[in-house]
N, C-alpha and C positions, 0 to 999 in steps of 0.2 A: 538379613533378607530385605530385598528392595520392594518398595510399594510400587509395582509396575502399573503404569497407566496406559491404557489403550488409546489409540488416536480418537476413537469414538468419544471417550470421556474427556479428552483434551479439547475437543471442538465445542467450547461452551457458548459460542456466539451465534450458532446457526438455528437456534430456536429460543423461544421465550419473548418477553416483552422488550422491545427495542429501547424504549425510553428508560425503563428501569435499569437495563444492562449498561447503558451509557452513563446514567446518573451514578449508579452504585460502583461503576468502574472508575468514573472521573473523580469521585470523592477521595478514595485512597490514593489514586494517582496524583492528585493535587498535593496531598500530604507528602508523598514520596519525592515528587519533583521539587516541591517547596523545600523539603529537607536538603535535596542536592544543592539547590541555589542557596539554601541557608548556610552551607559551608562558607560560601563567599561573603554572605551578608554578616554572619557572626564575626568573621575576620575583620570586616570593614568597621563594625561597631567598636571592637576592642582596639584595633589599630588606630582608629580616630583619636583615642585617648592619648596616644603617644605624641601626636603633633600633626600639623598640616603637611609637613614634608613626607612623613611616613604614609599619610593617607594618600597623598599624591603619588607616591611610589607604588602603592598597591593598585591604584587606578591605572598606572602605566602597564601593570602586568596583566590587566584584563584581556587584551587582545590575544596574548599567547595562551593564557589559561583557557579562554573560550575556543581557541583554535584546537587545542587538545581535546576539550570536551566535544567540540564539533566533529572531530575525527571519530571519537568513540561513538557518538550518536549516529553518525553516518553508517558505520559498520553495524551498529545495533539495529537501525531501521532497515538496512539491507537484509539482516538476518531475520527480523520480524516478518518482512514482506514474503520471503520465500518459505520460511518455516510455517507461518500461519496458513499459507495456501496449501502446503503439503499436508497439514493437519486436516484442512477442509476436504482434501482429496482422499484422505485415509491412508497415506503412504507412510507407515511407521518407520521403515528402514531409512527412508529419505529424511524424515524428521531428525532422527539420531545423527545421521551423517552430517546434515547441515548445521545442527547445533554444535557438534564437536569441531567441525572444520572452521566454524566462525570463531571459536575460542583460539584455535591454533593461529588463525589469521591475525587475531587481535594481539597475540604475543609478538608476532613478527613486526606488526605496525608499531607497537609500543617501543621496541628496541630502536627502530629507525627514528621515532619521534624524540626519544631521549638524546640520541647523538646529535641530531640536527638542531634541537632546541638549545643545547649547551653551547654549540659552536656559534650560534647567531645571537646570543643574549645581548652582547654589547652593541653591535651594529643596529639591531632591531630597535632597542629602546632609545638609543641616541637619535635615531631617525625620527622618533615620535616627539622629540624635544626634551628628553630627560637630561638634566645637567649632571656633572660629576658627583655632586653631593647626594643627589637622588639615586644615582646608579649604585651607590654603596648599599642602600637599603634594598634595591631591586635584586642585586646579586645575592644578598643574604637570604632572600625569600626563594628565588628561583633555583638556586643550587641545591636546595633541599626538595622543593616542590617537583622539579622536573624528573629526577630519578624515581620519585614515588608515583609516576604516572602508570606504572604497571598495576598499581592498586586502584587506579581509576578506570583505565580503558578496558581491561579484561573483565572486571565484574560488571561494568556497564553493559558490555555486550552480552554477558551471561544473563543479566536481569532482563534485557530485551528478549532473549530467547524464552525466558519464563513467561513474559507477557504475551508472547505469540500463542500460548496455550489458552489465553483468556484469564489467567490468574494475574489480576492487576494488584491485588492487595499485598501479596508477599514481597515483591521487590520494593514496594513503597515502605513497608515496615522495616525492611533492611536498611534503607536510607535514613529512616527516622531514627533508628538506634545509632547509626553512624554519626549523624549530626548532633545527637544528644551527647555523645562522647566528645565531639568537637567543642560544644558549648562548655562542658566541664573543664576540658584541658586547656582551652584557649587562654583564659586569664591566668592559669597556673604557669604555663610556659612563657607567656608574654611578659607578665609582671613579676613572676617568681612567687613561690610559696614553700615555706619550710626549707627542706634541703634542695629544692629545685631553684636554680638561679634564674633571674630575669633574663630572658633571651630576646625580648623585643619582637621585631617582625619575623625573625627566625623561628621563634616559638610558635607563631601562627601556622607556619608551614609544617612544623613537626606535629602539632595537634591535628591538623588536617590529614597528615600521612597516617597517623595511628587510626583515625576514624575510617579511613579508606581500607585499611587492612582487614577490618571487620567485614566489610562488604564483599571482599574477595573470598574469604573463607566460607561465609554463609552461602553465597551464591553458588559456589562449587558443590557444596554439600547437598543443596536442594536439587540442583540439576542432575546430580548423580543418583542420590538415594530416593528422593521423592518423585521426580518426574521421569527418571530413567531415560534422560536425553543425551547422556554422555556415553560413548562407546570407545572401548580400547582396541577394537578391531582395527588392524592396520589397513588403511585404504590403498587401493592402487593409485599410482600417480594421476591417472586420468580421472578417477573418482574425486580426488581432492581438487584437482584443477576445475572440474565441472562444478563442484560446490562453490569454490572461490569465485568462479565466473558468475554464477547466479547471484551470490551475495554482493559482489562488487558492481554488478550491472545496475543495481539500485544504490548500493552503499557508496560507491566511488563518487558519482555526481552529487549525492547528498552530502558526503563529507566535504567535497570541494566547495559546495555552496555554503556549508556551515563554516568553513574556513574563511570564505569571502566576507561574511558578516563581521567577524572580529577585525579583519583587515581594514574594512571600511570604518569600523569604530575607531581603529587606530588613527585613521586620517582625521576623524572628527575630534579626537583628543588633541591632535596637532593643531587644528583650527582653534580649539578652546584654549590651548596653552598660550596663545597670544594675549589672553585676558588675565594671565597670572596663575600661580600654583593653587590659589584658593578656588578658582574657577574649575581647574582640573579635578581637584579633590571633591568639589561639589557635584560635578558631572558623574564621577565614579559612585559616590554615595547615593545620589538620586536615582541613577540608572539601576542600582541594585535593589532599591526599594520598589521601583517600577517592575523589575523582573519578578519579584515575589508575587505581585498582583497578576502578572501575565502567566504565572504557573497554571492558572485555571484553564487558559487556552491551550497551553502545552499539554496539560493532562487530558483534555478533551481530544486533542489530536492523537495523543498516544493511545488512548482507548479505541479511537476510531480505526487506527491502523490494523490491529489484528481482527477487529470486527469486519472490516472490508475484506481482508485477506481470506478469512474463513468462509464468509458468505459468497465471495466470488468463486472460491474453490468448489463450494456446494451449489453454485448457480442460483442463489436466492437473492435476486436483484431487488425484489420488492422491499426487503429489509434494509438494503443499502440506501434505497430511495428515501425511506422514512428517516434513516439516521442523518442523512444530509439536511433534510428539512429541520430537524431538531437542533443540530449543532449550529447551523447558520443563524437561526433565530436566537439561540443562546448568545452568540457573539455580540449582538446588538444590545441585548438585555444587560449583560455583564458590563459591556463598554459604557453604557449610559449610567449604570450604578457607580462605576469607578470615577467618572467625571464628577459626580456629586460628592463622592467620598473625599477625593483629593482637594476639592474646593473647600471643604470644611476642615480638613485636618492637615493640610500641607505644611503649615507653619509649626505646629507642635511636633510633627514627625521630624522635620528638619532640625529643630532645636535639640531633639532627643539624640540624634545621631552625632551632631557636632555643634557645640556651643560657641561658634565663631561667627560673628555677624556677617563677614564677607562670604563665608561658605554658605550660611543659611540663606542669604539673599539670592544666590544663584540657584540653590536647591528649590526654593519657593518658586522662582521663575520657571524652572524646568517642569515642576509638578503642576504649574498652572496651565501649561501649554500641551505637553505630550499626552495626557489622558484622552484628548480628542482623537488620537490615533488608535486607541486600544481596540475598539470593535473591528477596525480594518486590519490591524495586525493579527487579531484572532482569525479573521477570515483567511488571511494569507497563510497562516500556519495550517489551517484545515486544508486549504487547496494544495499546498506543497506536499504535505504528508499524504494526502489521498493520491496525488499523482505518482508519488514514489511507490506506494503499495500497488497501484495499477500498472506498475512497470513503465512509467513515463518519467524517469528520473531526470532526463536532459531538460524537459520542459519545466520540471520543478526547479532545477538549478537555474534555468534561464530567468524564472520569476525572481529568485533571490538575488541574482546578479543584477537584474534590471532594477530591483528595489534599491539596492545599495549604490550602484554606479551610474545608472541612468537618471535616477531621481534624487536620492538622499544626499550623496556627496556633492554633485554639481549644485544642487539647490542650497546646501549648507555653505558652500564656498561663496556663492553670490549673496546669500542671506547674511553671512558674516560681514561681507564687504560693505553692504548697504544698510543693514539693520542691526549689526552687532550680535550678541548672544541670542536674543529672541529670534533672529533670522535663522540661526543654526537649529534651534529647537522646533520652529515651525516647519522647517524642511522635512523633519521626520514625519509630521502629520500629513503633509501634501504627498510625500512619497508613498506612505502607507495606503492612502485612499486610492491613488492611481494604480498601484500594483495589485491591490486587493480586487479591484474591479476587473482588471485584465485576468487575474488568476481565476476568478469565479467563472468567467466565460470560457477560459481554456479548459478547466475541469469539466464543465458542463458538456463541452464538445467531445472530449476524449472519453469520458464515462459513457456518453450516449453511444459511441462507436462500440465500446466493449460490451455494453448491455445488449445491443442489437445482435452481436455475434453470439452472446450467451443464450439469448432467447431463441435464436435459430437452432442452437445445439439442443436446447430443451425440447423444441418441437420435433427434432429428429429422434430424440430418445422416446418421446411419447408415441411417435409413429412406430418405432421398433417394438415397444410394449404392446401396442394395439395389434400388430401383426402376429406376435407370439401368442397373445390371448385368442 
């Protein structure tokens, strides 16, 4: 027997204390996203024990790994935007149809991703500066990791569908269990234990794959049994196309912008490779440490997404106004705290990851500079996520493209040319500040337009009620 949930019970964000909902949603979400990023961080820590070349190899894989994650997030954000609004509107049939069709779409996208990824492994990584000896390790990792993307993309989209209901905790706990499995299996498969032979970098890919399988099974069971959001009713071709069109209206530009970020990071890796393999290895390790800290902003944006969708559907703009004030203030508080944290602990953290003086030197340099961008990177995440939910995905994508190719990459090129590695790292700060300011005023303008139309609709509804009475 299914525990069937009505749309009324699904819409958890349309009433209650705004601050508490964001806080108690962001905490488990931080754990969940931190766990997702923890997959990569755990791999980095253990692979660093194998040697600088293996650590450099895993760094070269970052762009492709984050392209796939970006595609999954794009589809998931697209699903969240339309499902949360349907929940706010009270359309139960539409909620089920959108959730089911988003999973079908994810399966199709996964198949395409695997084929394209395998075809372009060699030309992609060689274009980033990987030499033949490093390519051996890259192939070992990616030939296992890529086919396993079915266990990454599909459950990620499913978890985003769950989040659209306002249940932030469950998807987070799913990811936490999966990363726990990865932590246990990584050293076993990488270094060997008992009957399990040492498999090196291949072992990291296998451990990650097993952890991801858990997320697929659990997410599907929850969507079907607990939330009753999966339907086996065969849709008409038009119904499915309508669902995909709605999801992709937000998801496609979001996925495209998510792909652009790792592509730009690939260019930064190429710039950094001029300073040697130790610099590439350090960039990969330090950026993963930074990503863990940025999970707080990612979590805040992820909670804000269904919050905006549900309250927009319910025309409760006063709640959205309050949420924006809270999250933007938080960006600067957390950003300032992290500047102090890294100033105190950058060296011990770097030595913990890799006890190689050349690698540590670059990691310390990176962690001395880039924390100054954190508050603004948080602002940018809030702005792009909000624009996606408000169905302004092209403007959200334009912000991401502008950040990477109008500011970060050009500034990194000239910064590297005239100031060396510090110039590359400072370009991230300048780019984040400039783009966050543009994003804030873009969001303020677009949300103002939507709010004005919504308030007009509310006035019309009030007038109709008055006439009836």
